[in-house]
N, C-alpha and C positions, 0 to 999 in steps of 0.2 A: 501470354497472348491469347486472345480468345479465339474460337473457331473460325470467324471471319477475317482474321489476321489483324484485328484491333486491338491495342493494348488495354489490358483491363484495368480499371481504375481501383486504386487501395481503398479500403472503407475508411482510412483516416488519412489525414495529410498532415505531416510533421515539417515545421519550418523553422528553422535557425534564424533569429533577428538580431543576435549579438552575441558576443564571446568577451569573455574577461581577458584583458593583456597580460595578467600575471599569474593566471591559474588555468584550468580546463575547465572553469564554471561556463554554462552557455544559458543563453535566454532563448525561450521559442514559442511556438504557437503550435498546439495540437489539436486539428481540426476534425470532429467527429460528428457523427447524424444527430447527436443531442446537444451541439455548440461546440463552440472553441473554447479550449482550456489552456491558460498560460501556463508555461513552465518555467522554472523548477514549480512543480505543484505536489502538496500534500493532500492524499485522499483519505478523509474520514473513513472508518470502517463500518459497514452495515451487515454484520454476520447474518442476521435473521431478516433480511430485507428492512433494516430500520437501523439508525444510528440512535443507539440506546438513548431512551428518555425523550429524544427531540422529535418534534414534526418536520415533514420535507421543507415546509416554508421556513422553520427556524434555522435549518441546515443551510438553504440558500440565503437566508438574510445573514449568515454568518461568513458568506463569501465562498462557500464550495461549489467547486463547477463540475467536480468529479469524484464519485464515491465507489467504495468497494463492497461486494455483495460474495457470500461464501457458498461456493458449488455444493460442498458436502453436505452442510447442514441444510439447505434449501432444497436437495435431493430428498433428505430425509424428513424433512418437513416445511411446508406442505406437499412437498412434490414437485418437480419441474412440469410434469404434463398438466396438473392443475394449475400453475402460473402461466404455462402457455395458453390454456383455455380461457384464463382470466385476461389475456391481451399481452402476456409478457411481462417481465418484472418491470419497466418503467411505470405502466399503467397500473400493475398489481399493487405496487408501494406508492404511487402518487409523487414520482420524482422523474421531472422532465430534464433534470440534465443528463451528464455522461455516466455511465457505470462500467466499471472493470469488474469481472468476476475471476475469483482464483479457481484452482482446478482441483484441489483437494490433496494436492502434494503436500503443503504444510502439515496436514492431517495424518499423513504417513508418518511424520515426524513425533507430533504432539499426542497422538493418541497409538504409541508404538505397543502398548499393551493390549490394543484392542485390533490390531490389524496381521495380516500374513501377507508378506511380499511374495510374488510369483514372476516369471518370466514376463507374462503377459498380462499383469495387472495387479491388483491389491485387494483381498478380502477384509473388509471390514465387518466388525461386530457392533452394532449400533449402539452408541453410548445412552440412548433413550430406552431401547427396550431388548437389547440383546440381539436382534434380528440380524442376519448376515446378509452382506452386499457385496459385490464384486465390481470395483472401478477399474475398468479397461482404458485405454487412450479413446477407443471409440464411444464408450459409456460416457464418459467425461465431455467429449464433443457434442453428444445427444444432448446432454443436460444443459450445456451452455448454449449451443444452439436453440433450445426451447426457452431459454431464459431471455434471449435476445438482447444481452449486454452489448454495449459498444466495443468493448475490448475482452477477449477470452484469453486464457493461458493454457498452454500445453499441461498435460499430465506428467509429473516428475516424481523422483523421490527426494525430500527434503533430507539429506543425511546428516548425521551429527557431525559437528566440525572437527572433532578430535579422531574421525575415523581412520583406519590403517589405510595404507596405501592401496593394498589388495582390494579393501571393500570400496573405496572411491573409484578405482579403476573401473570396477564391475558396476557399480549403481550409476556412474556417469554414462557409461556405455550403455546401459539399460535405459536411462532417461533419455539419451539421443535417440534410440530406436524408437521409444514411445512418442517423442516429439514428431519424428517422421510419421508414425502412425496417426496422431493428432492430426496434423497437416492434411494427411489423404482423406480423414474422414469429416473436417471441418467443411461445412457446405453452405454458410451464410455469407452471401456477398456484402452484406450491411454491417459484418462483424470484423474486426481485426484480431489477428492471432498472434501472440507473442511468445518466443521461445525463452526457455530459463537455463541458464547456465550454473550447473552444478560442479563439484569436485572438492569440496572441503577446502582445506588448506594448502592443496598441491598446485602449485604454478603451471605445471605442464598440462595436466589434467584440466584445468580451468581454461587454458587458452586453447587446448585441441578441443574442446567440447565446444567452445564459443566459435571459433573456424567452422566447425562443421555445422552448428545451426545457422551461422551465416551463410554458408552454402545452400541450406534449404529454402532460404528467403523468407523471413518472417516480417511481419510488419513492424516489429520492435523487439526488444531483447531486454529480458530482465536478469538480475543475477540473484540467485537463491541459496539458500543454505548458509546466511549470515544473520547476525543477531539472533545466534541459537545457544548463547552461553559463552562464545569466544571474547577474547579480549577487543576493544575497539581499535587497539593499534593492528591486531590481526586483520580486522574488518577492513581498514583503511589498506593494509597491505595488498590482500586480495585484490581490491578495487583498483589499485594503480596498477597491477599487471594484467587485470582481465579487460579493463576499460579499452586500453587501445585496440584489442581484438575485435572489437563491436563497431561497426559502421557508425560514420560521424552523421550521415542524414537519417538515421532511425531514433526513435526515442528510446533512452536507457531507463530501467527501472530497477531499484535496490528494494527488495520485498522485505516488509517488516520492520522497517526502521522508522521511528519517529520522535526520538528525542532531540531537541533543536542543537545541541552540540553535534550529533552524529550527522545530521542534515546537512550542517554548515560544510563540515569536512567532506561529504560526499559530493555535495554540487561542487565544491573545489576541484575533485577529481574527475567531475564528468557527468554526473547523474543527473537525471530529469525528472523523476517520479518516485515517490515514497508512500507508503500506508503502514499505519500500524494503530494497535487498540490501546496504546499507552495513553494518549491524551484523555480518553473517554474513561478508561480503566481507573487511572489516578483520580480522576475528578470524582468517582464514585466512592472512594476513600477519603476524600476531604482535601487532596492536595491539588493546587493549582499551578500552573505556568504564570509567572507575570514578567514584565520587562527587565525585572532583577534577579531572574531565577524562580526556583521553585519556591511554593508557600504552602504551608500546611494550616489552611483557614479553620480546621475543626479544633486546632490546639488551643489552651487556655488563654494565651495570649490575644486571641481575636475576641473573648467574651464581651469586652468594652469598647471595642474598636468600631467607631462610627464612620471609617472610611469605606471607599469601595473596595471590592476584592483587589483590583487593579486600578488605580488613578489613571493609568495610560489607556485604558481600554474603553471602547464605545460599544460593548455587548450588553443586552438588556438587563443582564445581573448587575453589571459594574455602573449603569445607569441609574438604576432604581433601589439598590439594597445596599447593606453595610456587611462588613465582614461578621459583625455581631449577630445580626439576623440571619445569615446563611450558616454561621456556627451552630445556633439555636435550632434551625431546621433540621442540620445534620445530626446533632446530637440528640433529637427529639425522633429520628427516624422518619420525618417527613419528606415525601417524594419529591416535593419542590425543591429540596436542598440540593439532591444531586442532579436534579434538571438544571438549576442554576450555575453549578459548577461544570457541569458538562457543556452547557451553553458557553460559558467563558472560554474554557479550554479549547473548543472548538473554533472559537472564534479567534481566540489567541493564536492558534496555529495559522489560519488564514491570514491574520493580519502580519505574523512574523513572515510567511512565504511573500507576502505583499511587499514589504519591507525589504527583503532579501532580493526580489525582483527589481524592485526599484533601485537599489545599489548597483544591480549588474547594469541596467538602463542608462544610469548616469555616470558610469564608469568610476564607482566608487566602493567596490565590492572588498577589495584588499583592506580598506578602512573598517568596513562593516565586519567582516571577518575576525579582525583584530579585537574590536569592540565586543563582539559577542563571545569570543573566546574567552576574554576577561569576564564576562559575566558569568558563563555556563562552567567555567573551569574553578569557580570558587564555591563549589557545593551546590550550584544550580541545576546539576544534572538530577 
């Protein structure tokens, strides 16, 4: 409630518009200050305020409505205060769509050799110059408030999946305390704040933390600490018992997952949002996603192949160039090569999600799921 007794409006509005009758898959719309996003949605990752090699217009042409920025990296370079002076992250990077910023919690995991965890935050040694920086819940909210993203994430520890029970309990308790402090420090009325459920592979810890976060009342809920080396079967098991503890009327975000097969299974379990560097990272190594699974375009078999990268794709690369030409660019070290493979993979992901949403809207998700399992189960991963 506001001070005058009126109900405060959420900075986002999530509306379910359809459900699959044979699974927990959901079709929805997420309204933000920078446009309405159709869910389930995949977010291309723009770590340094850019989706690598692509212009904002190209990302938009690919069909992206929501992208992700990295709080830790943008804090180090160029700095959140500078971005705020430049008018905020949207204006700074020339992107007028929606933006979600992570909190630096994943870097607690990925930069484990460069950080030290304390009860009230994390000391990082910069991977750029070795300088030391302290990330507390309040500092993380200060950074994200300055960036002005549409959705901010609470600060947490992304713990290793194989953590001991004792460590998982202590870490989840600490992350829950930090989530509460983030909520207290968060002060942008036009920015949503999502909680993050941790707990490694322990069902009771995950469910307990989920319930505690729900009690705090966040705008959406993410499931973290997955896709960090555990099996996909373990990931699906965690989702199966954690998702029922989250509210039906809030968006659910699975952090760091971007392979088509994992997206399919997670959507069937009730996930609405995804992000991952996978599609753009493998593109720079010459691997592309196609309707028939993965394909390595830089391999010798493409040397004299005059067909498009993917005959079913409508992206700029597929409309204009052959596999032989793209392979030549990649082998020659030409930047255009990785630009074209990246354009394709981002468009593939957007088209994949469009097809997935279409199957939900038309009541044929079960068939789509079976068809795609067949494709991605035959080495397509």
